[in-house]
C-alpha positions in Angstrom: -32.8 33.0 44.6 -29.8 34.4 42.6 -30.8 36.8 39.8 -30.2 36.2 36.7 -28.3 39.4 36.0 -26.1 38.5 38.9 -25.4 34.8 38.1 -21.8 33.6 37.2 -22.9 32.5 33.8 -24.4 35.7 33.2 -21.4 37.8 34.2 -18.7 35.6 32.7 -20.9 35.9 29.1 -21.0 39.6 29.6 -17.1 40.0 30.1 -16.6 37.2 26.9 -18.6 39.6 25.0 -16.6 42.8 26.0 -13.4 40.8 25.6 -14.2 40.0 22.0 -15.4 43.6 21.2 -12.2 45.0 22.6 -10.3 42.3 20.4 -12.0 43.0 17.3 -11.3 46.7 17.6 -7.7 45.8 17.9 -7.5 43.3 15.3 -10.2 43.4 12.9 -9.4 39.7 11.8 -10.2 38.6 15.1 -13.5 37.6 14.6 -13.3 35.4 12.1 -14.3 31.6 11.5 -10.5 30.9 11.4 -10.4 32.3 15.1 -13.2 30.6 16.1 -11.9 27.4 14.9 -8.7 28.0 16.7 -10.7 28.6 19.9 -12.6 25.6 19.6 -9.8 23.3 18.8 -7.9 25.1 22.2 -11.1 24.4 24.2 -11.4 20.5 23.7 -8.7 19.3 26.2 -9.5 22.3 28.4 -13.3 21.7 28.5 -13.0 17.7 28.9 -10.8 18.8 32.2 -13.0 21.1 33.2 -16.3 19.0 33.1 -14.5 16.6 35.3 -12.9 18.9 38.0 -16.5 20.4 37.8 -18.0 17.2 38.9 -15.6 16.9 42.0 -16.4 20.2 43.0 -20.1 19.3 43.3 -19.1 16.5 45.0 -17.6 18.8 47.7 -14.0 17.5 46.8 -11.1 19.0 44.7 -8.9 17.6 42.3 -5.7 18.4 41.2 -4.3 15.4 39.8 -6.6 15.1 36.8 -3.3 16.3 34.6 -0.9 13.6 35.8 -3.5 10.9 35.2 -4.3 12.2 31.6 -0.5 12.1 30.6 0.3 9.0 32.3 -2.8 6.9 30.4 -1.8 8.7 27.0 2.1 8.0 27.4 1.6 4.4 28.4 -1.2 3.6 25.6 1.1 5.0 23.2 4.2 3.3 24.3 2.0 0.1 24.7 0.6 0.4 21.1 4.3 1.1 19.7 5.4 -2.2 21.7 2.9 -4.6 21.1 0.4 -3.6 18.5 1.6 -0.7 16.4 -1.2 -1.0 14.0 -3.9 -0.7 16.9 -7.2 1.2 15.7 -7.5 4.7 17.1 -10.8 4.0 19.0 -9.0 1.1 20.6 -6.0 3.2 21.6 -8.4 6.1 22.7 -10.5 3.1 24.6 -7.2 1.6 26.5 -6.3 5.4 27.5 -10.0 5.8 29.0 -9.6 2.7 30.7 -6.1 3.4 32.3 -7.2 6.7 33.3 -10.4 5.2 35.0 -7.6 2.8 36.8 -5.8 5.8 37.9 -8.6 7.3 39.0 -9.6 4.6 41.0 -6.8 5.1 43.0 -7.9 8.3 44.2 -11.2 7.2 45.0 -10.1 4.0 47.0 -7.8 6.5 49.3 -10.7 9.0 49.2 -14.0 7.0 49.5 -12.6 4.3 51.3 -10.1 5.7 53.8 -11.9 9.1 53.9 -8.7 10.8 53.5 -9.2 14.6 52.4 -9.4 15.2 48.6 -6.4 17.9 48.1 -4.3 15.9 50.3 -4.7 12.7 48.4 -4.6 14.3 44.9 -1.9 16.2 45.7 0.0 13.2 46.7 -1.1 11.2 43.4 -0.4 14.0 41.4 3.4 13.3 42.4 3.1 9.8 42.7 1.6 9.4 38.8 4.4 11.6 37.5 7.4 10.1 39.2 6.3 6.5 38.5 5.6 7.5 34.6 9.1 9.5 34.2 11.2 6.9 36.3 9.5 3.4 34.9 7.6 4.2 31.7 9.9 7.0 29.9 10.8 10.4 29.9 11.3 10.6 25.8 9.3 12.7 23.6 7.7 10.4 21.3 6.6 11.9 17.6 6.5 8.7 15.9 2.8 8.0 17.1 1.2 4.8 15.8 -0.4 5.4 12.5 -4.0 5.5 13.6 -3.4 8.2 16.1 -1.8 10.4 13.5 -4.7 9.5 11.1 -7.2 10.7 13.7 -5.5 13.7 14.1 -6.3 14.4 10.4 -9.7 13.9 10.6 -12.3 16.8 10.2 -15.7 17.5 10.8 -15.2 20.7 8.1 -12.7 22.2 6.6 -12.4 25.2 4.2 -10.9 28.6 3.2 -12.3 31.9 4.0 -12.4 34.9 1.2 -9.1 36.0 2.4 -7.4 32.8 2.0 -7.1 31.5 5.8 -7.6 27.9 6.4 -9.9 26.7 9.0 -11.0 23.1 10.3 -13.0 21.6 13.0 -11.4 18.3 14.2 -13.3 15.5 14.9 -11.8 15.9 18.9 -14.5 18.1 19.3 -17.0 15.3 18.9 -15.6 14.0 22.1 -16.6 17.2 24.1 -19.8 17.3 22.8 -20.5 13.6 24.1 -18.8 14.2 27.2 -21.0 17.1 28.0 -24.0 15.3 27.0 -23.2 12.3 29.1 -22.1 14.3 32.2 -25.5 16.2 31.6 -27.3 13.2 31.8 -25.6 11.6 34.4 -26.2 14.7 36.7 -29.6 15.8 36.0 -31.6 12.7 34.7 -30.3 9.8 37.2 -30.1 9.2 41.0 -26.6 9.3 40.8 -26.4 12.7 39.8 -28.6 13.7 42.6 -26.3 11.7 45.2 -23.4 13.6 43.7 -25.1 17.5 44.7 -26.3 15.7 47.6 -23.2 14.5 49.3 -21.7 18.0 48.1 -24.1 19.8 49.6 -23.9 18.0 53.3 -22.3 14.3 53.5 -24.0 13.8 56.8 -27.7 14.7 55.5 -26.8 12.6 52.4 -26.3 9.6 54.6 -29.2 10.1 56.6 -31.4 10.1 53.5 -30.1 6.7 52.5 -27.4 7.7 50.0 -24.2 5.4 49.6 -21.7 8.3 50.1 -18.4 5.9 49.7 -20.0 4.0 46.3 -20.7 8.0 44.7 -17.3 9.2 45.9 -15.4 6.6 44.1 -17.7 6.8 41.0 -16.8 10.5 40.9 -13.0 10.0 41.0 -13.1 7.0 38.5 -15.1 8.8 36.2 -12.7 11.8 36.2 -10.0 9.6 35.8 -11.6 8.3 32.7 -12.4 11.8 31.4 -8.6 12.6 31.8 -7.4 9.4 30.0 -9.6 10.8 27.1 -8.6 14.5 27.3 -4.7 13.0 27.4 -5.0 10.9 24.1 -6.9 13.7 22.5 -4.0 16.1 23.3 -1.5 13.7 22.1 -2.9 12.9 19.1 -3.9 16.8 18.1 -0.5 17.5 18.8 1.1 14.5 17.2 3.5 13.9 19.7 3.4 11.8 23.1 5.2 14.1 25.7 5.4 13.0 29.1 6.2 16.6 30.3 2.8 18.1 28.8 -0.2 19.4 30.3 1.9 20.5 33.3 0.3 23.4 35.3 -2.9 23.6 33.4 -4.7 23.2 36.7 -4.8 26.2 37.5 -6.7 27.3 34.6 -9.0 24.3 34.7 -10.1 25.2 38.1 -10.3 29.0 37.1 -12.7 28.0 34.5 -14.7 25.9 36.9 -14.9 28.3 39.4 -15.6 31.0 37.1 -18.8 28.9 35.6 -20.1 29.3 39.2 -19.3 25.9 41.0 -19.0 26.3 44.5 -15.8 25.1 46.3 -17.8 24.4 49.3 -19.4 21.8 47.0 -23.2 21.0 46.0 -23.5 23.2 43.2 -22.0 23.7 39.4 -23.5 23.9 36.1 -22.3 22.4 32.6 -23.2 26.0 31.2 -21.2 27.8 33.4 -18.3 25.7 33.1 -18.1 25.7 29.4 -18.6 29.7 29.6 -15.5 29.7 31.9 -13.7 27.5 29.5 -14.4 29.8 26.7 -12.9 33.0 28.9 -10.0 31.3 29.8 -9.3 30.0 26.2 -9.6 33.7 24.8 -7.2 35.1 27.7 -4.8 32.4 27.0 -4.9 33.0 23.2 -5.7 36.3 22.4 -4.2 38.5 25.0 -1.5 39.6 22.5 -4.0 40.9 20.1 -5.3 43.6 22.4 -1.7 44.6 23.3 -1.3 43.0 26.7 2.1 41.0 27.2 1.5 37.1 27.1 3.4 37.4 30.7 0.5 38.8 31.9 -1.6 35.7 31.3 -0.8 34.3 34.8 -1.8 37.5 36.4 -5.3 37.6 34.4 -6.4 34.3 35.4 -5.5 34.9 38.9 -7.4 38.1 39.0 -10.8 35.9 37.3 -10.4 33.4 39.9 -10.5 36.3 42.8 -13.5 37.8 40.9 -15.4 35.0 40.3 -14.7 33.9 43.9 -14.9 37.2 45.6 -18.4 38.6 43.8 -20.2 35.7 44.8 -19.1 35.4 48.3 -19.9 39.7 48.8 -23.1 38.7 47.3 -24.3 36.4 49.8 -22.8 38.2 52.6 -25.2 41.0 51.4 -28.1 38.6 51.0 -27.3 37.5 54.5 -26.9 40.9 55.9 -30.6 41.8 54.4 -32.3 38.8 55.8 -30.8 39.4 59.1 
């Protein structure tokens, strides 16, 4: 059993603490309520994406189409609302985006669970198909005049205030969506037979079949659920940024997968934790938003994230190799 001191979650937590200490030394204003609220805000969409990506990795697959699903669901929902019901309540707008995301996720599920095609190949294909369809048939214009209720939701906050130094901070209600997603996913994974089935097929598909698990239904659920989460993340992104941009979120896949891998999820499937994933998200957000504070040019962001991925995957592999050598 992996020692607490060598688990990915512990290592990532230590790196986060060291990074915060370094940033605080470089800029004493770093450890403030304002900075914390900004980092939490930046974690919402990335965190929801990461929870979905974690679920796919646990099931033994990999999904790179979630950003395309998110943007497509968000943009189509916005266009529909503006065209047919500009006064649509925000909760119906969000529901529609989630349903559209689930529908696009079902397309992935059909090819993967129904036809048994490789997950990476399918999602690479649908990544291009969804984006191409969106830009060709739905629209390519950036929409800043969002439905009124989407703009209203972006102004809804859990808490707001001003620090003694005069800096403003707020916690948006979008953060509650991440909390709900975390709670629901934790319940599914650890309190239901469906969750046990997801872990089982990630460990070994054949073994899962032999003990009576319906592999196809479980895989199909995973991609529909991840599509729904992507639809939610997409509409939250559009609302918080007050713009429906069909070109947004492009390239975020690397950061999301990095966060999940850093959190300890195995690329071969069968293992992953929500705690580790959230810690991975926290580290990636720190890297993305605070490198310049400690004197590292922002152009090194991709290099840093790539190095963290190598560290997050290489160290557990090295530890497993050493453990196998000792056992032998």
